[in-house]
VOMARGU-550335 format. One record per residue: z, y, x of N, C-alpha, C in turn; residue in three letters. Coordinates in steps of 0.02 Angstrom, whole numbers, plus 50000, padded with zeros to 5 digits. Each point is the difference from the previous one (the first is absolute). Layout:
BEGIN
ZYXZYXZYXALA...
This chain:
BEGIN
607575557654742500275000750068499485003650043MET500205004750042499545004050040499674995750053SER499355001350011499634996650053499935004250062THR500345005950000499935004550058500214996850065THR500594996550003500194996850064499494995050024PRO499734995949954499514995050021499355003450024SER499805005349965499405003650022500125003250068ARG500615002650010500165002950065499984994850055GLY500264994049984500004994650050499294997950017ALA499574999649948499304998050013499655005350041SER500145006449986499705005450040500234999850072GLY500654998850010500264999550068499694994050036ALA499904994549964499704994150030499285001450023ALA499635003649958499315001850018499995004350063VAL500455004950003500045004350059500184995950062LEU500454995249992500194995950057499414995850024ALA499634997149953499414996050019499485004350035VAL499875006049973499525004550031500225001950070LEU500655001550007500265002050065499924994250050LEU500174994049979499934994250044499274998950020ALA499545001049952499294999150015499765005350050THR500245006149991499825005350048500254998350070VAL500624997550003500294998250065499594994550034VAL499834994849961499614994450029499315002550023VAL499685004249958499355002750019500065004550061THR500555003750004500115004250058500084995950064GLY500354994349994500084995650059499324997250021LEU499584998249952499324997850016499625005750034TRP500105006049974499655005950025500145001250074HIS500634999450021500185001650069499754994750049VAL499774994249975499734995050046499275001350017THR499695004849966499295001550012499935006150045GLN499475000150039499865005850042499484998350052GLY499815005150038499464999150049500264997950069THR500664999850008500284998750067500054992650018SER499924995649951500074992950014500714997449992GLY500475004449984500694997949988500044996649931VAL500194993749998500004996349938500714998749974GLY500044995749949500644998649967500514997250048PHE499804994950040500494996850044500235004750056TRP499555004450022500205005050050500545004649972ASP499905002149938500495004549969500664996349987LEU499954993749980500614996149987500404999250064LEU499674998450055500354999350064500315006650021ARG499665005549986500285006650017500635001349960TYR499994998349936500595001249958500584995550020LEU499834994250030500534995550022500265001850070LEU499735005450028500275002450064499554999450059GLY499434996749992499544999350057499595006450008ALA499965002550061499625006150013499414998250045HIS499424999449970499414997950038499425004549984GLU499484999350040499395003949990499444995649974ASN499565003049960499404996649977499415004550019VAL499574997450044499445004150022500225005950041GLY500574999450033500255005450041500385005349963GLY500104999149935500355005049959500644996949974VAL500585003350007500634997349974499974999149924PRO500244994349976499994998649928500405005249962VAL500565002250028500415005049965499645006549990GLY499605002150049499615006249994499484999449944ASP499694994149995499504999049947500335000349931VAL500594996849995500354999849935500235007049979LEU500335003550045500305006549980499505005750004THR499494999350042499535005550008499404999749955GLY499844994049972499404999449959500114996349935SER500284993950004500044995849940500485002949948ARG500635001550021500495002649952499795006849970LEU499745004750041499785006349970499464999149948PRO499524995550011499474998849952500284997049935ARG500444995150008500304996949941500425005049961MET500405003950036500435005049967499585005249962ALA499455002150031499555004749967499704997049937ALA499814993650004499714996749941500504999649943GLY500624998350015500514999549948500155006949971ILE500085005050043500155006749976499445002849956ALA499384999250022499435002449962499944996349933VAL500084993450002499944996249938500535001749949GLY500625000750023500555001849955499875006949969VAL499795004850042499895006849976499435000249949ALA499444996750015499435000349955500134996049936LEU500314994250006500144996049940500465003649952GLY500555002850026500475003649958499685006449972ALA499615003550042499675006149977499504998649944GLY499634994550007499534998149946500354998349936GLY500574996550005500384998349939500245006349964ALA500235005050038500225006249969499435003649965LEU499425000350033499435003549970499764996449937LEU499994993450001499794996349941500495001049942GLN500635000750016500505000949947499955006949968SER499945005350041499995006749971499355001549963VAL499464996650019499365001149965499884994649946THR500424994850001499914994349955499294997350005ARG499774999250061499314997850012500004995050058ASN499744993949989500004995050053499525001550057PRO499565004949991499535001850053500255005850043LEU500585002749984500285005550040500254997350066ALA499855003750053500214997950067499895005950047ALA500284999850060499885005550047499265001150014PRO499604994749996499285000750013499635002949941ASP500134997549940499645002449941500215006949979THR500585002450024500205006949987499855004550060LEU499634997450048499775003850059500575002350045ALA500604997249991500575001950042499864998150072VAL499754993950011499854997650067499485004450033THR499465001649963499475004250028500265007050017ALA500445002849958500285006550013500445000050062GLY500414994950008500444999550058499594999250064SER499494995849998499584998850059499625006450019TYR499755003649950499645006250013500465005150035PHE500615000649975500475004850030500144998350073ALA500084993550015500144998150069499395001050046LEU499404998949973499395001250040499925007550014VAL500185004249953499985007250011500455001850059VAL500604997150001500475001450055499714997750067VAL499704994050000499714997450062499395004150022ALA499585002049952499395003650017500155006650034ALA500545003249979500165006650028500554999750053PHE500084994050029500444999050058500725002249985HIS500244998649941500695001849983500454994050014LEU500345000050057500444994450018500675000949964THR500184995149959500625000649961500394993650005VAL500675000349995500414993950000499904996149936PRO500304993949998499894995549944500205003149933LEU500595003149997500225002549935499545005549976TRP499735004050046499535005349979499344997049977THR499784994750034499394996549978500104997349930SER500584997249987500154997549933499995005649949GLY500255005950018500005005649953499295002449986ALA499575000050052499305001949991499654995149953VAL500094993550013499704994949957500265000549929ALA500655001449993500305000749934499685005849962PHE499905005650035499695005749967499294998549976GLY499614996650042499324998149980500004995249941GLY500464995250001500044995249945500225003149935GLY500485004650003500245003449940499445004049967VAL499635003750041499455004149972499474995649967LEU499824994450033499494995649972500244996849936ALA500624997450000500274996849940500075005149943ALA500225006150017500075005149948499345001649967GLY499475000350041499345001549972499764994449954LEU500074993750022499774994449960500404999549935VAL500675000350005500414999449940499905006049953LEU499855005850029499865005849958499354999149962GLY499514996750031499364998849966500074995149943LEU500404994850010500034994849949500585000749952VAL500465004650013500555001249954500514994549999GLY500374999250055500474994450008500555000049947ALA500175005949975500585000349955499904996249936ALA499384999049980499884996749935499714993050009SER500054997350059499704993550012499295000950024GLY499774995650042499365001050033499524994449982VAL499405002049975499484995149988499774997250068ALA499924993450003499854996850064499385002950033SER499465000949961499385002350029500065007250024THR500335004249962500105007050022500385000250066ARG500524995950005500415000050060499604998150062LEU499644994449996499664997650060499395004250016ILE499685002949949499435004550013500245006450034LEU500545002949973500265006150030500244998650071ALA500374994650010500244998250066499444998750048GLY499484996449977499434998550043499635006450020SER499925004649952499645006350016500395004150051ALA500645000849989500415004050047500034996550068VAL500074993449999500024996350064499345000550037ALA499444999749963499355000750032499925006850034MET500225005249965499965006850029500445000550062ALA500614997349997500455000350057499734995750058LEU499724994249983499724995750053499405003450033ASP499605003549960499435003650028500245005650046ALA500525003749978500275005250043500304997150064ALA500344994349993500294996750059499454997850048THR499484996949973499444997750043499675005950035ALA499945005749965499715006050030500425002350059THR500664999949992500445002050056499944995050058LEU499944993649984499934995050053499365001150040LEU499485002449966499365001350034500045006550040ILE500275005249970500025006550033500485000250058LEU500554996249995500525000250052500094993050029PHE499454996950020500034993050021500424999050063LYS500055005250043500394999250060500754999649985ASP500235004049951500725000149985500194994949947SER499504996749969500164995049949499764993150020THR499914998950064499774993550024500474994449977THR499724994749974500404994449978500255000449929GLY499925005949968500265000749932499564996549948LEU499364998550018499574996649951500274993149985TYR500134996150053500274993249989500705000549970ALA500405004750026500685000949973499975001949926TRP499455003449981499925002149930499934994249952GLY499884994050025499994994149956500674996350001SER500495002750036500674997050001500094995350059GLY500435001850045500124995950060500754999450012SER500234993950012500704998850014500175000550074LEU499505001550042500135000550071500505005650014ALA500514998550040500535004850016500125000250075GLN500175005950025500175000750071500684996850015LEU500465000849953500674997050006500314999849930ASN500624997949998500324999249934500325006449975ILE499975005450039500355006149982499775002949933ASP499345000149989499745003049939500264996349938ALA500004993350003500244996149943500755001049989ALA500395000350054500725000949991500175006949974THR499595005150018500135006649972499785000549928ARG499484996349981499775000249931500444996049953ALA500324994750025500394995549958500565003549961ALA500425004250030500535003349961499735004449944PRO499435003350014499705004349948499764995749941VAL499684994450016499764995549947500594997549959ILE500544997950034500594997649964500295005449955VAL500055006150027500295005549960499585001449938ALA499345000050007499565001249942500074994349950VAL500054993850024500084994349955500665000549962LEU500525002450032500645001049965499925005049943VAL499665005550014499875005049947499604996849944VAL499494996150018499594996749949500414995249958ALA500454996350031500424995349963500495003649955LEU500215005950020500445004049956499635002149936LEU499335000250005499605001849941499824993949958LEU500224994050021499774993849970500114999949924ALA500605001649978500144999649928499595005249961ARG499915005950029499595005049967499274997649994ARG499764996850053499314997549998499934994349949LEU500524995949993499984994849948499915003149931ASP500385005349986499965003349935499345003749993VAL499755002950055499375003749998499424995549980LEU500064993650015499484995349981499924999349925GLY500505002249961499964999749927499575005649972LEU499835005050042499625005749977500405006450009GLY499645005650008500345006350013500475002149944ASP499774999249938500415002149943500644995949995ASP499934993450006500594995649996500485001550057ALA499735001150060500435001450057500375006649991ALA499655005149974500335006549989500554999349947ALA499864996049948500504999049948500624996650027THR499914995650049500564996450030500335004050057LEU499795006150009500335004450048499734999950071GLY499424997050011499714999850066499605006450012VAL500145003750054499595005950016499324997950027PRO499514999949955499354997050016499655003450058VAL499945006649997499625003650051500314999350070ARG500665000850004500324999650066499984992850027SER500084995149955499964993050022499314998550028THR499485002149963499324998750023499865003750066ARG500245006250006499885003950060500334996850061LEU500644998149993500354996950056499684993450020VAL499804996049951499694993650014499345000950038ALA499595004849978499375001350034500125002550071VAL500485004550009500165002550067500244994350046LEU500414995549972500224994250040499404995750021CYS499544998949953499404995950015499575003350053ALA499915006649994499585003650049500345000050068VAL500665000850002500365000050064499954993250033LEU500074994649962499924993350028499304998950028LEU499505002449962499314999350023499875004050064THR500265006150003499895004250058500334997050063SER500584997049991500324996650057499574994250024ILE499724996249952499574994450017499385002350038SER499685005349975499405002550033500165002650070VAL500565003450007500205002550066500124994350049THR500274994649975500194994450043499404995650019LEU499564998649952499474995150013499325001949973ALA499915006349979499365001949971499964997749927GLY499455001649967499934998349929499824992749989PRO500504995749991499884993049984499894999549924ILE499414998049981499785000849931500264994649953ALA500165002249940500094995949941500604995250000PHE500425000350051500624996249996500425002749943VAL500005006749991500375003149946499734998549932GLY499414997249995499724997749936500154992649989LEU499844995950050500034992849991500724997449995ALA500465002750042500694997450001500355000949933ALA500035006149972500355000749935499644996449943PRO499344999550004499644996349948500204992750001VAL500064997150060500214993050006500714999149972ALA500445004650015500704999549975500015000849924VAL499615004649973499985000949927499724993949964ARG499504996850032499744993849970500544994650001LEU500394999850054500544995050004500555001549949ALA500055006349979500535001949953499904996949931SER499384997649986499884996749936500394993449996HIS500144997150058500384993850003500735001250021ARG500105005350040500685001550024500205006849971ILE500354999949945500155006149963500375005250039GLY500404997950050500395004950038499565005050037ALA499384997950016499565004550038499735005749958LEU500134999949935499815005849959500475005950011THR500594998550026500495005350015499855003050068ARG499995006750003499815003350062500494998850057HIS500624998349984500484998450053499764994050041ALA499614995649969499714994350036499265001150015PHE499655003549955499285001050008499845003950064LEU500375005350014499855004350058500104996250065ILE500604997050012500074996350063499544994050005PRO499874996649943499544994250002499305002250019ALA499785005849974499345002650018499985001850074SER500555002850026500025001650071499954993850044GLY500384994849982499974993850039499324996649993LEU499715000349940499324997149991499505003950042ALA500095006650005499565004050042500064998150073GLY500614999150024500104997850069499684993250013ALA500064995649951499714993350007499235000550003LEU499715004249958499275000850000499755002750066LEU500335005150027499785002950063500064994950057VAL500564996650004500094995050053499504994349994LEU499904997749938499524994549990499295002250018LEU499815006149980499335002550017499905000050076ALA500525002050036499965000450073499974993050032ASP500454995649978500034993550033499404995649982VAL499785000549937499424995949980499375002450037VAL499925006650006499435002750036500004997550072LEU500585000250033500034997850069499954992450006ARG500234996449948499934992750002499274997949993ALA499615003849961499304998249989499565002350058ILE500085006350020499565002850052500254998950070LEU500654998650007500304999950065500305006850016GLY500545000050038500365006350012499565005250035ALA499594997850047499595004750038499485003349955GLN499654995949961499475002749956500305004249944ALA500584998049974500305003649944500305006650021ALA500095001050065500325006150024499595006249981ALA499344999149994499575005849985499925001049924SER500304995749960499925000649927500655002649970ILE499995006049971500615002849970500254995649943PRO500664999849993500314996049947499805002549931THR499835006549995499825002849936499374997249970GLY499574996950040499374997449973500124993949955ILE500374994850022500134994449953500425002149940PRO500475004750009500395002249942499565003949951THR499515003850026499555003649955499564995249961ALA499784994650032499614995049964500424996849945LEU500634998750015500454997349949500075004949942LEU500085006550016500075005049948499395000549956GLY499414999350030499395000249961499984994349950ALA500224994150022500034994249954500485001449943VAL500585003050016500495001649949499725004849948VAL499635005150022499705004749953499524996549953ILE499584995550028499524996449958500364995549950VAL500524996450023500374995549956500345004049944VAL500315005650017500335004149950499495002949951LEU499415001950026499495002749955499774994849950ALA499984993750021499814994649954500544998849947LEU500635001450018500554998749954500135005949952ARG499825006050022500155005949960499525000649941LEU500265002549945499585001449943499595006350014ARG499364999849980499585005950009500195005449951ASP500005006250023500185005649957499465001649949ALA499444996650005499465001449953499435003650034GLY499465000849964499415003250028500145007350015GLU499745002350055500085007050019499355003649988THR499965004349950499385003549987499835004850056PRO499355000950012499805005050048500205006849975LEU500135004550047500225006749982499515003149951THR500265002949947499575003049948499615005950029HIS499355000149986499585005550022499595002549942VAL499855006450000499605002949947499274998250008ALA499625000549946499284998850003499675005750038VAL499574998350048499665004950041499265000249983ARG499705005950004499295000849982499554997750057SER499374998749982499514998050051499895005650050ARG500025006349976499915005650045500555000250053ARG500614998649978500564999950048499904994550052ARG499764994249977499874994450045499495002050053PHE499465003249979499485002150048500285005050050VAL500405004749977500305005050044500464996650051ILE500414995349976500464996450045499614996350053VAL499464996649981499594996350048499715004750053VAL499745005749977499705004850047500535002650049ILE500585002149973500535002750043500244994750049VAL500124993849976500244994750044499494998450054ALA499355000149982499474998650049499985005450054THR500075006349979500005005650048500604999450047VAL500594998649971500604999350041499934994250049LEU499714994549977499914994350045499525001850057LEU499455003449982499525002050052500335004650051ALA500415004749976500345004650045500494996250045ALA500354995149971500484996050039499644995850052THR499434997149981499604996150048499785004450058VAL499755006049984499785004650052500585001950046LEU500585001449969500605001750040500194994150044THR499954993949973500174994150040499554999150059GLY499375002149994499534999550056500125005450052LEU500225005849977500085005650046500695000250033LEU500514997449965500695000850023500204994450048ALA500465001750045500264995150047500275003550061GLY500114996250053500255003150062499485004950028SER499354998649984499465004650017499685002449935LEU500085006449984499725002649938499265001650011TRP499594997849953499275000950004499765005249949LEU499365001550004499685004549952499474996049962ARG499795002949943499504996449958499354998950039THR499835004650043499394999250039500034994050046GLY500604998250022500084994150042499814993649962ASP500165000049935499824994149960499244999449995ILE499675005749991499264999949996499704997450065ALA500275002350057499764997550064500124992650007LEU500594997749978500174992850004499524995849958TRP499855002549940499544996249957499304999550030LEU499815005250038499344999950033500014996250066ARG500614998150022500064996350062499975004350062GLY500125006549992499945004550058500665003550015SER500564997449975500645003150012500244998650071ALA500375004750031500304998750066500454993849997PRO500124997150058500374993650002500695000449968ASP500365005450014500685000749974500005000349924LEU499535003849972499955000649927499774993549970ILE499514996850031499744993649975500564994850000ALA500405000050053500554995250004500505001149944LEU500165006449987500485001649947499744997849932ALA499375001649985499724998349934499874992549994LEU499834996750054499924992749997500664996649981ASP500565003150018500664997449981500195002049929ASP499875006349982500235002649936499594997749940ARG499344999650008499574998449943500174993249968ALA500084994650040500204993649969500695000449968PRO500455003850029500685000649972499985003549933ARG499615005449995499935003549936499674995549948VAL499494996450021499664995449953500474994549977ALA500414997550046500494994849981500505002749950ALA500255006150011500485002949954499705001249931ALA499385002449998499675001349936499904993649960VAL499724994950032499854993849964500634996349981THR500494999650046500624996549985500395003649945ALA500035006750002500345003849948499694998849932GLY499334999849997499664998649937500144993049975ALA500014995250047500144993049981500714999249973ALA500485003150034500704999549977500095003349932LEU499675005749989500045003449936499684995849944ALA499434996950016499684995649950500474994249983LEU500304996950051500464994549988500605002349959ALA500285005750018500585002649964499855001549927GLY499425002949987499805001549931499964993749958THR499694994850028499924993749964500684996749988VAL500434999950052500664996949993500415003649947VAL500025006750002500395003849952499754998949929GLN499344999749992499734999049933500124993049972GLY499924995050042500064993249974500724997949986THR500485002650039500694998249986500375005649963VAL499645005349983500275005649961500645002850031ARG499965001350064500595002750034499785005450050ASN500215006249990499785005450045500314999650069PRO500474995550010500334999450065499734994250041LEU499524996349973499724994450036499455002450048ALA499974997050058499465001550048499994994650053GLU499434999150035499954994550048500544999950053PRO500215006050025500505000250052500684997749976GLY500215002449940500654998049972500004992549984VAL499434997449980499974992949980499914995350059LEU499945002650061499974995650058499314997350016GLY499485002049963499334997450013499755002550068ILE500105006450015499785002550065500424997150056THR500644998649987500424996850051499734993050015ALA499794996549947499714993450010499355000350040GLY499575004949983499385000850037500135001950072ALA500505004250011500195001950068500234994150041GLY500384995549968500234994050034499404995750020LEU499514999449956499414996150016499625002950059GLY499955006850001499665003350055500374998850066ALA500665000249997500404998950061499904992850025VAL499984995249953499914993050020499324998950032LEU499505003849978499324998950026499795005450049ALA500495003350031499855005850042499544998350058LEU500054994050027499604998350059499344996749980HIS499884999349936499384996849977499455005349994SER499414997849985499445004649990500095003949935GLY499585005249991500065004349942499924996149934ARG499514995449994499944996349936500644996049984PRO500294996950050500624996349988500575004749980THR500035005750033500525005049985499945002349927LEU499405001549979499895002349931500184994549951ILE499774993850015500144994449955500754998749995ALA500355000550057500734998749999500365005349960ALA499825006450008500325005449963499894999249925ALA499384998749980499854999249929500354993849972VAL499994994650038500294993749976500765000749990ALA500355003050048500725000749992500185005249947THR499595005249994500125004849945499934996749932GLY499464996049993499904996549936500544994749989LEU500204996650054500524994949993500665003249978ALA500155005950028500615003649980499975001749926THR499435002849979499935001649929500064993849957PHE499704994450021500024993849961500724997649993ALA500395000350054500704997849997500405004349952ILE499905006650005500365004649955499814998749928ILE499354999249987499774999049931500264993549971ALA499994994650040500244993549976500755000449984VAL500385003050045500725000549988500175004449940LEU499605005249989500165004849947499674998449934ALA499594994749998499574999049942500374997649938TRP500604997550007500354997149943500035005049942ARG499634998549947499975004649943499535005850012GLY499574999750052499565005550016500265004050059GLY499575004550025500205004150057500455005749977LEU500624998449987500475005149976500175004950056LEU500025006549985500045005250052500604999350047PRO500604999449973500604999750042499974994150048ASP499864994249973499994993950041499455000550052ARG499425002349981499435000650045500175004550059PHE500325005849986500175004750053500544997250046LEU500524997149972500554997550041499784994350045LEU499604995449973499754994450040499545002650054ILE499585005049983499565003050050500385003250056GLY500535003649984500405003350051500354994750044ILE500274994849969500314994650039499514996850048GLY499404998549976499484997150044499815004850055CYS499975006549983499835005050051500515000250055GLY500654999749982500534999850050499914994050046TYR499874994249970499944993950040499425000550049ALA499425002249976499405000450042500095005250056LEU500315005649983500115005150051500444997450056ALA500494995949983500444997350052499674994450039ASN499554996349970499614995150038499575003750051VAL499705005649979499595003950047500425002750057SER500615002449984500455002450052500184994350048THR500124994149973500144994150041499434998750049PHE499385000349975499424998850043499935005450053LEU500165006249980499975005550047500484998950058LEU500624998049984500504999150052499884993850042LEU499644995149972499854993950037499355000650040ARG499625005449987499345000550031500045001950073ALA499464998950035499945002450068500065007650000ASP500395002950047500085007350001499345003850001PRO499474996950029499355003450001499705000549931TRP500214995649954499725000149932500415004549954ASP500605002150021500435003949956499675006349973THR499665004150042499685006049973499484998449946PRO499624994550010499484998349951500324997949934ARG500554996250004500334997949938500305006049964ILE500325004450039500295006049970499465004349967LEU499404999850027499445003749969499904997849928THR500034993549989499914997549932500605001649956TRP500604999050027500605000549959500195007249984LEU499795004950043500195006949987499525003549953SER499404997349991499515003349958499685005850038GLY499544998450046499685005250039499264998350010THR499605005250011499284999050013499854999850074THR500525000150042499895000250072499564994250023TYR499495001750039499574994850030499504997049952GLY499935002649940499534997149953499285001750019ARG499544995549983499295001050011499634999349934THR499375001849999499614999549938499954992849974PHE499964994950044500024993149973500644998449961PRO500565003450016500614998949961499955003149931ASP499585005149993499925003449936499524996349954VAL499524996650030499474996849961500264995249945LEU500474995450015500244995549946500305003749941PRO500375005550014500315003849945499465003349958VAL499505002850034499455003349964499624995049956ALA499894994050026499644994949961500404997849939LEU500664999150009500424998249944500005005549947VAL500025006250022499985005649952499345000149962LEU499454998650034499354999949967499964994849945LEU500374994550009500004994749949500565001149949VAL500605001850024500585000449956499975005949953ALA499745005750023500005006049957499584999149938THR499374997950005499624998849938500294994349958PRO500314995150033500304994549961500585002649957ALA500435004150030500565002849961499755004749946VAL499525004150017499725004649949499674996149944LEU499704994350017499714995849948500524996949954GLY500614999350026500554997249960500475005449975LEU499775006350000500445005649981500264999449929ARG499594997349954500244999349931500584995049997ARG499924994250034500554995250001500625003050033GLN499915003950052500575003150035500355005049954LEU499615003849961500295004749952500434996449949ASP499744994349976500364996349948500624996650029LEU499944997350060500584996850032500565005050012LEU499825006350012500505005150014500385002349939ALA499794997849941500345002049938500594995549985ILE499874993649988500544995249988499704993050003ASP500404994949983499774993150004499554998049942GLU500085003149942499634997849941499325003249992ASP499935006350020499385003749989499394996550030THR500014997550062499414996750027499774994149957PRO500484996149975499824994249958499675002349935THR500265005449970499725002649938499275001950009ILE499835002850059499325002250013499574994650033PHE500254993950001499604994550025499984999150075GLY500465003050035500024999450073500434993950020VAL499744995950043500394994450026500505002850050ARG500605001249976500495004050036500164997250069ARG500194993750005500224997250064499424999550049GLU499414998349975499424999650044499825006850029ALA500025005149956499855006850023500525002450050ALA500634998549985500545002250045499944996650068ARG499854993550000499954996450063499405002550041LEU499445001349966499415002650035500145006850032THR500305004549961500135006750025500514999950058LEU500534996149992500514999850053499734996750064LEU499544995349992499704996950060499585005250037THR499625004049963499615005450032500475004850036ILE500565001849967500485004650030500294997050064ALA500174993649998500294996850059499524999950058ALA499364998649986499495000150053499935007050030VAL499975005149956499925006950025500605002050042ALA500604998349977500605001950039500034996250066ALA499824993649998500044995950060499505002350053ALA499395001649979499505001950049500135007050028VAL500375004149964500175006750026500414999550064SER500374994550008500424999050059499564999750063VAL499394997549993499554999750058499875007050028ILE499975005049956499835006750022500615004250020ALA500554999349964500575004550014500664996550010VAL500014993450000500644996550005500395000549935GLY500664999550005500424999949940500205007149981VAL499705002649947500145006749976500244999549928VAL500595002849986500274999849933499915006649963GLY500114999749935500055005949956499335003149980PHE499464999050040499355002949980499784997049933ALA500134993449991499814996849938500455001749942GLY500555003550013500445002449947499845007149980LEU499965004450050499945007149986499325001849971VAL499464997450031499335002049978499864998249927ALA500124993849977499864998549929500425004249952PRO500635001350018500425003949956499755007249994HIS499815003050056499725006849997499355000149961LEU499584994950011499364999749964500104999349925ALA500494996049980500154999249928500245006549970ARG500415003750037500255006449975499445005249994ALA499504999550045499475005050000499434998549952LEU499864993549988499404998349962500134996549934THR500624997949986500144996449938500074992650011GLY499994996249946500174992950004499404995350006ALA499395002750000499414995650003499864998250073ARG499974993450013499914997850069499315001350027HIS499515001149957499345002050024500035006650037GLY500505004149985500105006350034500544999550054ARG500514996049986500554999450047499764997150066ILE499594994749997499804996450061499665004550052VAL499465003649982499685004150052500455005550027PRO500395003249956500445005450022500554997250045VAL500294994349981500524997050042499734998150069ALA499394997450002499714998250065499895006150044MET499775005549970499925006250038500675002550026LEU500524999849957500665002450020500314995350052LEU499914993549992500264995350050499695001250068GLY499345000950001499665001550064500265006550029ALA500105005049957500265006550022500704999450031LEU500444996349966500694999350023500054996450068LEU499654994450006500054996150063499665003850057VAL499445003349986499665003950052500445005850022THR500335003349952500465005450017500584997550042MET500284994349980500564997150038499794998250071ALA499404997250007499764998150066499885006250044ASP499705005249970499875006250038500655003350021THR500495000349955500655002950018500334996050056LEU499974993449995500304995850051499695000950068GLY499355001750001499665000850065500085007050030ARG500205004849958499985006950023500675003550005THR500494998049958500625004049999500355000150067VAL500014994450034500344999750065499524997950055ILE499355001749992499504998050049500225002250070ALA499884995850052499594993949999500364993749975PRO500665000449987500334994249970499774999349928SER500104994149971499754998749933500544996649958GLN499995001549935500434996649952499554995949955ILE500134993549992499574995949958499925002749929PRO499404999349973499865002649933500464996849948ALA500184993650011500444996749951500685003249995GLY500255002550056500655003449999499955006749965LEU499465003850013499905006449966499934998849925ILE499624994849982499904998549929500664998149966MET500434996450036500654998249971500445006149991ALA499985004650049500405006149995499775004349942LEU499344999849985499745003849944500104996249935ILE499844993550001499994996149939500684998149973GLY500494998850043500664997949976500345005349956ALA500005006450020500295005049954499645000349933PRO499334999350002499625000049937500194993949958TYR500084994350033500204993949966500685000949966PHE500475003150037500665001349972499965004649940VAL499595005350005499915004649944499714996449939TRP499504995750013499694996349946500504995249968LEU500414996850041500524995549974500495003949957LEU500165006050022500485004149962499725001849931ARG499345001249997499685001949937499854994149954ARG499914994150030499804994249960500594997349961SER499854996149949500524996949959500054992650014ARG500004998550063500034993050019500694997249985LEU
């Protein structure tokens, strides 16, 4: 006897329960706010009493503030939850979501471009702009990982993270360059349910419903597609068109959400994952006819709960300055870590094969890199809003330079020194991390170590320099320790290590954003200095800790170069040659974590330098770490110094943080490396 009717009934029951829960949460949601209008005031209003609270009519509060916020939360949650379910289905990957495919970042970037250039557009045009940005970003990510044949989890999230980082860097650059026309978009960029009225939500609702109808019409095709492309094609399902329409539906839902409330992170990941986990007990949820609406309702529930719990804990007034996207992003980071622990590792990822290089080539590379670094340092000293000459540097060194020149060099010299030392430290850390975990895509920024150190620096911003340094190093090491402990099951396997690191990085970055938004407005520029990755305002005392760590860490790593060479081969070779594998790995990674953490003191949070420099050094000098380390450090110093100089000069007297320039340079390289690797 068929069980289809009973499965349909159980699916309908689940949808009914979810809908009822959303309604109850929504009713709780409308009782919260900054106006002082509470549950009983609203109840009396609904029963016909028309009264004021604090001089404001209750009806105006309900229709002008509470209902629009609740409606936006439901609309955004439904759109993101359903969109995430579609993306997970077409890629057959539980980590697929609007965030991990950079759809959210692409939509947000497109809208910031419109705002930066004063392009006033109606809602539907804004949605079209966001849709275009999301489609381009998703197309790039899926093109990199090859969605048609199924997507490896690590490839998907690495590609999505790289593209999202580049788009976020471009967005942040626009926010800096056009701060007058993009005022308020920073907080909105973390996702905000604040609405002027209910009009935006009511205009978005029919579009969301229409897209959901199209998605539900694809439900049976998506069910069959889950069996695999070949099986689906054999059963008559048009695979390419089904996948294309589903992705377009997901991107359209995401773009509507971003237009309505900004990029609220990871609802599109967490909601469908929760529904899919429930499907193990409720079989009806495996069918897309129930999975898609259930994911949408779960998304609405997550958004509303994030908002009401935040306001219940902090109070409505305090929570008003905290975007809803921050707690949802923290939830998403937890989901990534949990899924990484559950997923099977794809196996060890060998470092990119490189040919054996001669000693003569190594010497030539060192000489050329040193000359280029010296030229970049000189350019960094001379370039800026006031261009200097080499003779001015000589006068400054003798202490006889005119006041204007002395002032310029007093500012530039510590900044150049900070960029050189921090770039070398990040490259050293990246070289060690890549060698010990045998993954060319690993680096301190991707693994969240620098984000952890940045959080520590933000927490200790008002303390003295020794406390600041200690806090940065401690939180950087603590981040590494958490990642290592979580990923250690069976050894530091590459896929698990990377995914857990990225999840922790997301969480720490959002905690830093939370602190930024909660901070005194006078402290905001100082916190942004750390989080953007810039040398602005640095002094020689800020450079000293990094230089001291390099003086100790560099000979230590070079002394362990044989162990590092063996660890970079495979798991068995170190043991064969008598190396205590885990002890050597722990020692080397601790050195790397310290170097990466202390670099934050000099340049804040800068990504990709620890990825690009070691990879270039390996390609130029071969696989021996005795040669890779010094060349990588020279190249890392060169890259960060170049990024800092460009940031100070391209739009002088305005400045672009070095971290953003480095992301714009490093992300495309990261994508190219991902494309070439066999991860």
